C-alpha positions in Angstrom: 149.5 133.2 131.1 148.0 136.7 131.3 150.9 139.1 132.2 150.8 142.8 133.1 154.0 144.6 132.3 154.3 148.0 134.1 157.3 149.7 132.5 157.7 153.3 131.4 160.6 152.6 129.1 158.6 152.0 125.9 161.4 150.2 124.1 162.0 147.7 126.9 158.3 147.2 127.5 157.8 146.4 123.8 160.7 144.1 123.7 159.5 142.1 126.8 155.9 142.0 125.5 156.9 140.8 122.0 159.1 138.1 123.4 156.5 136.9 125.9 153.8 136.8 123.2 156.1 134.7 121.0 155.9 132.2 123.9 152.1 132.3 123.8 151.4 134.6 126.7 148.7 137.4 126.7 150.5 140.6 127.6 149.2 144.1 128.6 151.4 147.1 129.1 151.0 149.9 131.7 153.2 153.0 131.1 152.9 154.6 134.5 152.0 153.8 138.1 148.4 155.0 137.9 147.7 152.8 134.9 149.4 149.9 136.6 147.1 150.2 139.6 144.0 150.6 137.5 144.8 147.6 135.3 146.0 145.5 138.2 142.8 146.1 140.2 140.5 145.7 137.2 141.9 142.7 135.4 142.8 139.2 136.4 146.5 138.5 135.8 148.7 135.5 136.5 151.9 137.6 137.0 152.7 141.3 137.2 156.2 142.5 136.1 156.6 145.9 137.8 159.3 148.5 137.2 160.6 150.1 140.5 160.9 153.6 139.0 157.6 154.4 137.4 156.2 157.9 136.8 153.0 159.1 138.6 153.3 156.4 141.3 156.5 154.4 141.8 156.7 150.7 141.9 156.5 150.5 145.7 153.4 152.7 145.8 151.8 150.5 143.1 152.6 147.4 145.1 151.1 148.8 148.3 148.0 149.9 146.5 147.4 146.5 144.9 148.0 144.6 148.1 145.7 146.9 150.0 143.1 146.1 147.4 143.6 142.4 148.0 145.2 141.9 144.6 147.5 139.0 145.5 148.9 138.2 142.1 152.6 137.3 142.2 154.7 140.4 141.4 158.2 140.5 139.9 159.9 143.8 140.6 162.4 145.2 138.0 164.9 147.8 139.0 168.2 149.4 138.3 168.7 149.8 142.0 170.8 146.9 143.2 171.4 147.8 146.8 170.3 145.3 149.4 168.2 148.0 151.1 166.3 148.5 147.8 165.6 144.8 147.5 164.4 144.6 151.0 162.1 147.7 150.5 160.6 146.0 147.5 160.0 142.7 149.2 158.5 144.5 152.3 156.1 146.4 150.0 154.7 143.1 148.7 156.9 141.9 145.8 157.4 138.2 145.4 160.7 138.4 143.6 163.3 140.9 142.5 165.3 141.2 139.2 168.0 143.9 138.7 168.5 145.5 135.4 170.1 144.7 133.0 168.9 141.1 132.9 168.8 138.2 130.5 165.4 137.5 129.0 165.8 133.8 129.8 166.1 134.7 133.5 163.1 136.9 133.3 160.9 134.1 131.8 162.3 131.6 134.3 161.3 133.8 137.2 157.9 134.5 135.7 157.3 130.7 135.4 158.5 130.2 139.0 156.1 132.9 140.3 153.2 131.4 138.4 153.7 128.1 140.1 153.7 129.8 143.5 150.2 131.4 143.1 147.8 129.8 145.6 144.7 128.1 144.2 142.4 130.5 146.1 144.0 133.4 144.3 143.6 132.0 140.8 142.0 134.5 138.4 138.5 134.0 137.0 138.7 132.1 133.7 135.3 133.0 132.4 133.4 136.2 131.7 129.7 136.5 131.1 127.1 139.1 130.0 123.5 137.8 129.8 123.5 134.9 127.4 127.1 135.6 126.3 129.8 133.5 127.8 133.6 133.8 127.3 136.1 131.1 128.3 139.5 132.8 128.6 141.4 129.5 128.8 139.8 127.7 125.8 139.4 131.1 124.0 135.8 130.2 123.3 132.8 132.4 123.1 129.1 131.3 123.1 125.8 133.1 122.9 122.7 131.1 124.0 125.1 128.1 124.1 125.9 128.5 120.4 129.6 128.8 119.6 130.9 132.0 117.9 134.2 131.8 116.1 136.2 135.0 116.7 139.6 136.1 115.4 142.2 137.0 118.0 141.6 140.8 117.8 137.8 140.4 117.9 138.2 138.2 121.0 140.4 140.8 122.7 137.9 143.6 121.8 135.1 141.6 123.4 137.2 140.8 126.4 137.8 144.4 127.0 134.1 145.2 126.8 133.1 142.4 129.1 135.7 143.3 131.7 134.4 146.9 131.7 131.0 145.5 132.9 128.8 148.0 131.1 131.2 151.0 131.5 132.3 152.9 128.4 135.6 151.8 126.8 137.0 154.5 124.6 138.6 154.1 121.2 141.9 155.4 122.7 141.8 152.7 125.4 141.2 150.0 122.8 144.1 151.2 120.6 146.5 151.2 123.6 145.4 147.9 125.2 145.0 145.8 122.0 147.2 147.4 119.4 149.6 149.2 121.8 149.2 152.4 119.8 149.9 155.4 122.1 148.9 157.7 119.3 146.0 157.9 116.8 147.0 155.9 113.7 144.4 157.8 111.7 142.8 154.5 110.5 139.4 152.8 111.1 141.1 149.8 112.6 138.9 149.8 115.7 135.7 150.5 113.9 136.3 147.7 111.3 137.1 145.1 113.9 134.2 146.2 116.0 131.9 145.9 113.0 133.0 142.3 112.4 132.6 141.5 116.0 129.1 142.8 116.1 128.1 140.9 113.0 129.3 137.6 114.5 127.7 138.3 117.9 124.3 139.3 116.4 124.1 136.9 113.5 120.5 135.4 113.3 119.8 136.9 116.7 117.7 139.7 118.0 119.3 142.7 119.6 122.8 144.3 119.3 124.8 143.4 122.5 127.3 146.3 121.9 126.3 149.9 122.1 128.1 152.8 120.4 128.1 155.9 122.6 128.6 158.7 120.2 131.7 160.8 120.9 132.7 158.5 123.8 133.3 154.9 122.9 131.6 151.5 123.3 130.0 149.4 126.0 128.0 146.3 126.5 124.2 146.8 126.5 122.4 145.8 129.7 121.2 142.2 129.3 117.5 142.0 128.3 115.2 143.1 125.6 116.5 145.9 123.3 114.0 148.5 122.5 
């Protein structure tokens, strides 16, 4: 599953993400309410795990914003507030389930699995992304250009996914470091550049036109489909 973890406690967020990835899930972390809203609205997730007490916008505000934007992904609300009134507030705001801290990881995963089974078929996230002749199958983890398969390593696949989801908008180096490598600081390496170079080589091998554009001083974006001057 593709799971969004909105949690400002970096240690807890990392622990949950690492354990869920060990189970084969794709996990993205949001550190505050504004980022949770942005990622929740921009990306297709199967489940959102949402902390009640987030900075910038709290969990209830995030819930209301997502539901008003017709994001109907199942949401599991995490909180240290155990009063009945707090649980009711969360459910009224649009949460599908509620888990009080501290909790056992086994219970968290069981609740996530239960929520994923509840999601209506009509609300199922898109499983493919496309940009001109480029097609990405998120389920089979398969990429093709002009119907020819391109074998990508996991990080290369994630880089391309971020660019495709941006739909031609610029994705900065900082955004890629945070979303793919979960670095909330500059590691002072060329890790993004080296992976991007390999991705470009594979996408453009024996083909005309570079599909990825480097915007100097800003980041990267997909070139508009069509002939490249």
